[in-house]
C-alpha positions as CSV (number, residue, x, y, z in Angstrom):
1,X,-32.9,34.7,-6.3
2,X,-36.6,35.8,-6.0
3,X,-37.5,39.0,-4.3
4,X,-39.2,37.2,-1.4
5,X,-36.2,34.9,-0.9
6,X,-33.8,37.9,-1.0
7,X,-35.9,39.8,1.6
8,X,-35.9,36.8,3.9
9,X,-32.1,36.3,3.7
10,X,-31.5,40.1,4.1
11,X,-33.6,40.2,7.3
12,X,-31.7,37.2,8.7
13,X,-28.3,38.7,7.9
14,X,-29.3,42.0,9.4
15,X,-30.6,40.4,12.6
16,X,-27.4,38.4,13.0
17,X,-25.3,41.6,12.5
18,X,-27.3,43.5,15.1
19,X,-27.0,40.6,17.6
20,X,-23.3,40.2,17.1
21,X,-22.2,43.8,16.8
22,X,-24.9,45.8,18.5
23,X,-24.8,49.6,17.9
24,X,-21.5,49.2,16.0
25,X,-23.3,47.4,13.3
26,X,-25.2,50.5,12.2
27,X,-22.0,52.5,12.0
28,X,-20.3,50.1,9.6
29,X,-20.4,51.2,5.9
30,X,-21.8,48.3,3.9
31,X,-21.6,48.5,0.1
32,X,-24.0,45.7,-0.9
33,X,-25.6,42.4,0.1
34,X,-22.3,40.5,-0.4
35,X,-20.5,43.0,1.7
36,X,-23.1,42.6,4.4
37,X,-22.7,38.8,4.5
38,X,-18.9,39.2,4.7
39,X,-19.2,41.6,7.7
40,X,-21.6,39.3,9.5
41,X,-19.6,36.2,8.8
42,X,-16.4,37.7,10.1
43,X,-18.3,38.7,13.3
44,X,-19.5,35.1,13.7
45,X,-16.1,33.7,13.2
46,X,-14.6,36.2,15.7
47,X,-17.2,35.3,18.3
48,X,-16.4,31.6,17.9
49,X,-12.7,32.3,18.5
50,X,-13.6,34.3,21.6
51,X,-15.8,31.4,22.8
52,X,-12.8,29.0,22.5
53,X,-10.5,31.5,24.4
54,X,-13.1,31.6,27.2
55,X,-12.9,27.8,27.6
56,X,-9.1,27.9,28.0
57,X,-8.4,25.2,25.5
58,X,-5.0,25.8,23.9
59,X,-4.2,22.5,22.2
60,X,-6.1,20.0,20.1
61,X,-8.4,18.2,20.3
62,X,-11.0,20.8,21.2
63,X,-13.8,19.4,23.5
64,X,-16.9,20.9,21.9
65,X,-19.0,20.0,24.9
66,X,-17.1,22.5,27.0
67,X,-17.7,25.1,24.3
68,X,-21.4,24.3,24.3
69,X,-21.7,25.5,27.9
70,X,-20.7,29.0,26.7
71,X,-23.8,29.0,24.4
72,X,-26.3,28.1,27.2
73,X,-26.3,24.4,26.4
74,X,-27.2,23.1,29.9
75,X,-27.3,19.4,29.2
76,X,-25.9,17.1,26.5
77,X,-27.6,13.7,26.2
78,X,-26.4,10.7,24.1
79,X,-29.4,8.9,22.8
80,X,-30.8,6.7,20.0
81,X,-31.8,9.2,17.3
82,X,-32.9,9.1,13.7
83,X,-30.7,12.0,13.0
84,X,-27.1,13.0,14.0
85,X,-28.1,15.5,16.6
86,X,-30.7,18.1,17.6
87,X,-31.0,21.0,19.9
88,X,-34.1,21.8,22.0
89,X,-34.8,25.2,23.6
90,X,-35.7,24.9,27.3
91,X,-35.8,27.0,30.4
92,X,-32.3,28.4,31.0
93,X,-31.0,27.5,27.5
94,X,-30.8,24.3,25.4
95,X,-30.9,20.6,25.7
96,X,-28.7,18.9,23.1
97,X,-29.1,15.3,22.0
98,X,-26.5,13.4,20.0
99,X,-26.9,10.1,18.3
100,X,-25.0,7.6,20.5
101,X,-24.4,5.2,17.6
102,X,-22.3,7.6,15.6
103,X,-18.5,7.3,15.5
104,X,-16.7,9.6,18.0
105,X,-15.4,11.9,15.2
106,X,-18.9,12.4,13.8
107,X,-20.4,12.9,17.3
108,X,-17.9,15.7,17.8
109,X,-18.9,17.4,14.6
110,X,-22.6,17.0,15.4
111,X,-22.0,18.7,18.7
112,X,-20.1,21.6,17.1
113,X,-22.8,21.9,14.4
114,X,-25.6,22.2,17.0
115,X,-23.6,24.8,19.0
116,X,-23.5,26.8,15.8
117,X,-27.3,26.6,15.5
118,X,-27.6,28.5,18.8
119,X,-26.5,31.7,17.0
120,X,-29.8,31.7,15.2
121,X,-31.8,31.9,18.5
122,X,-32.5,35.0,20.6
123,X,-30.7,34.0,23.8
124,X,-32.2,37.0,25.6
125,X,-35.5,35.1,25.6
126,X,-36.2,32.2,28.0
127,X,-36.5,29.7,26.5
128,X,-34.5,30.9,23.6
129,X,-36.5,31.3,20.4
130,X,-36.0,32.2,16.7
131,X,-37.1,35.7,15.8
132,X,-38.3,34.6,12.4
133,X,-40.4,31.9,10.8
134,X,-38.8,28.9,9.3
135,X,-38.4,29.0,5.5
136,X,-36.4,27.1,3.0
137,X,-34.3,30.2,2.2
138,X,-33.4,30.9,5.8
139,X,-32.8,27.1,6.5
140,X,-30.1,26.8,3.9
141,X,-28.4,30.0,4.9
142,X,-28.4,28.7,8.5
143,X,-27.1,25.2,7.6
144,X,-24.3,26.6,5.5
145,X,-23.1,28.9,8.2
146,X,-23.4,26.1,10.8
147,X,-21.0,23.9,8.8
148,X,-18.5,26.7,8.6
149,X,-18.8,27.5,12.3
150,X,-18.5,23.9,13.3
151,X,-15.2,23.4,11.6
152,X,-13.9,26.6,13.2
153,X,-15.0,25.3,16.6
154,X,-13.1,22.0,16.2
155,X,-10.1,23.5,14.4
156,X,-9.6,27.0,15.8
157,X,-7.5,29.4,13.6
158,X,-4.6,29.8,16.0
159,X,-4.2,26.1,16.6
160,X,-4.4,24.8,13.1
161,X,-2.3,27.6,11.6
162,X,0.6,26.5,13.8
163,X,0.3,23.0,12.3
164,X,0.0,24.3,8.8
165,X,3.0,26.6,9.1
166,X,5.2,23.7,10.1
167,X,4.0,21.3,7.4
168,X,6.1,20.4,4.3
169,X,4.9,19.4,0.8
170,X,3.2,17.3,-0.3
171,X,1.6,17.7,3.2
172,X,-0.1,14.3,3.3
173,X,1.7,13.1,6.4
174,X,0.9,16.3,8.1
175,X,-2.7,16.0,7.0
176,X,-3.0,12.5,8.6
177,X,-1.4,13.8,11.8
178,X,-3.8,16.7,11.9
179,X,-6.8,14.4,11.5
180,X,-5.6,12.4,14.5
181,X,-4.7,15.4,16.6
182,X,-7.9,17.4,16.0
183,X,-10.1,14.3,15.9
184,X,-11.9,15.3,12.7
185,X,-12.8,13.7,9.4
186,X,-10.5,14.1,6.4
187,X,-13.3,15.9,4.5
188,X,-13.9,18.4,7.3
189,X,-10.1,19.1,7.6
190,X,-10.0,19.6,3.8
191,X,-12.6,22.3,4.0
192,X,-10.7,24.0,6.9
193,X,-7.5,24.0,4.8
194,X,-9.6,25.5,2.0
195,X,-10.9,28.2,4.4
196,X,-7.4,29.3,5.5
197,X,-5.8,29.2,2.0
198,X,-2.3,28.8,3.5
199,X,-1.2,25.8,1.3
200,X,-1.2,26.2,-2.5
201,X,-2.7,22.8,-3.2
202,X,-5.5,21.0,-4.9
203,X,-7.2,18.5,-2.6
204,X,-9.0,15.8,-4.6
205,X,-11.1,13.2,-2.8
206,X,-11.6,10.0,-4.6
207,X,-14.2,7.3,-4.0
208,X,-13.9,3.5,-4.5
209,X,-17.2,1.9,-5.6
210,X,-16.4,-1.4,-4.0
211,X,-15.4,-1.7,-0.3
212,X,-13.4,-4.9,-1.1
213,X,-11.0,-2.9,-3.2
214,X,-12.0,-4.2,-6.6
215,X,-14.2,-1.4,-7.8
216,X,-13.6,1.7,-10.0
217,X,-12.1,4.9,-8.7
218,X,-13.9,8.1,-9.3
219,X,-13.6,11.8,-8.3
220,X,-15.8,12.7,-5.3
221,X,-14.8,16.2,-4.4
222,X,-12.4,19.0,-5.4
223,X,-11.1,21.7,-3.0
224,X,-8.6,24.4,-3.7
225,X,-6.3,26.2,-1.2
226,X,-4.1,29.2,-1.8
227,X,-4.0,32.0,-4.3
228,X,-2.2,30.3,-7.2
229,X,-4.9,28.0,-8.4
230,X,-7.6,30.3,-9.7
231,X,-7.1,29.2,-13.3
232,X,-7.0,25.5,-12.5
233,X,-10.1,23.5,-13.5
234,X,-10.8,19.9,-12.6
235,X,-13.7,17.9,-13.9
236,X,-16.9,17.4,-12.0
237,X,-17.8,14.8,-9.4
238,X,-18.2,11.3,-10.7
239,X,-15.3,11.4,-13.2
240,X,-13.7,7.9,-13.5
241,X,-9.9,7.8,-13.1
242,X,-8.4,6.7,-16.4
243,X,-4.8,7.9,-16.1
244,X,-2.7,4.8,-15.5
245,X,-0.2,6.5,-13.2
246,X,-2.9,8.1,-11.1
247,X,-4.8,4.8,-11.0
248,X,-1.8,3.0,-9.7
249,X,-1.0,5.6,-7.0
250,X,-4.6,5.8,-5.8
251,X,-5.0,2.0,-5.8
252,X,-2.0,1.7,-3.5
253,X,-3.5,4.3,-1.1
254,X,-6.8,2.4,-1.0
255,X,-5.0,-1.0,-0.5
256,X,-2.4,0.1,2.1
257,X,-4.8,1.9,4.4
258,X,-2.3,2.6,7.1
259,X,0.3,4.1,4.8
260,X,0.7,7.2,2.7
261,X,1.7,7.4,-1.0
262,X,4.2,10.2,-1.9
263,X,5.8,11.0,-5.2
264,X,7.6,13.9,-6.8
265,X,7.5,15.3,-10.4
266,X,4.6,13.4,-11.9
267,X,2.8,13.9,-15.2
268,X,-0.8,12.9,-14.7
269,X,-4.2,13.9,-15.9
270,X,-7.5,14.0,-14.2
271,X,-10.4,15.6,-16.1
272,X,-9.2,19.0,-17.3
273,X,-6.1,19.0,-15.2
274,X,-3.2,17.8,-17.3
275,X,0.5,18.4,-16.7
276,X,3.3,18.2,-14.2
277,X,2.6,17.8,-10.5
278,X,5.5,19.1,-8.3
279,X,4.6,16.8,-5.4
280,X,1.8,14.3,-4.8
281,X,0.6,12.7,-1.6
282,X,-2.4,10.4,-1.1
283,X,-3.9,8.8,2.0
284,X,-6.8,6.6,2.8
285,X,-9.5,8.5,4.7
286,X,-12.0,5.7,5.5
287,X,-15.8,6.4,5.5
288,X,-18.2,4.6,3.2
289,X,-17.8,4.1,0.3
290,X,-14.0,4.1,1.0
291,X,-12.3,7.4,0.1
292,X,-8.7,8.6,-0.4
293,X,-7.5,12.2,-0.4
294,X,-4.8,13.2,-2.8
295,X,-3.0,16.5,-2.2
296,X,-1.4,18.0,-5.4
297,X,1.2,20.7,-5.3
298,X,1.4,22.1,-8.8
């Protein structure tokens, strides 16, 4: 990281810390830059949980449009856009626009993502404004945090922990039920499970190159959850599935889109991962190209 980029990011994190924690921020002992980011992130996540408590929503699915009102979003408009959504500062707060052509699940995420962007405006100004100039460095910090905040808005910690605590390996049926209940995509739910680290699992998302079901299957994304997988390594994105047992299981999941595939005590290999899998569950996730998630308990 260059000195200029570091200074830009440092100013942004300090500004967020001051806005979220006020005078208490100066009293916190911070060891280094990574510690600063951890403190500010935790403050952001706590504030989001507080927002959700204020809306009185206790069960999924969370309505992000209700949450938006708590962040001075005074109007939400569904419109034809070239992007998923955008937020525009105006007198009294913000106008939010969401692409009306998006599927409902994606509209919900777009709304939550734009709510997260309001944290990077000074809400004491009218209209709200950003206290710094736009730069590539600050943009990517903001985008990364907005993705994290959005999934916490749609899947609050208390709500989703209840579901996860009552789930049983290989978790795939619970995973599908959570997607439906929280009205989120499988990929977003995977990241939330990764955040919470309550299940000791590998979540592998596979992609089918042909929407008719005749194409090759390759690895699209790998996410870990829990504290027992630090030494597990799986090959990079794009790896073609060659293991015949894994190929057959995933092919079934792609073909039988309304069903789940569950197996116990398998010996399979994918990339650098070779060995016995205690339990295996796979389910079609949709999207394009078609995707399947496999949850592996080692």
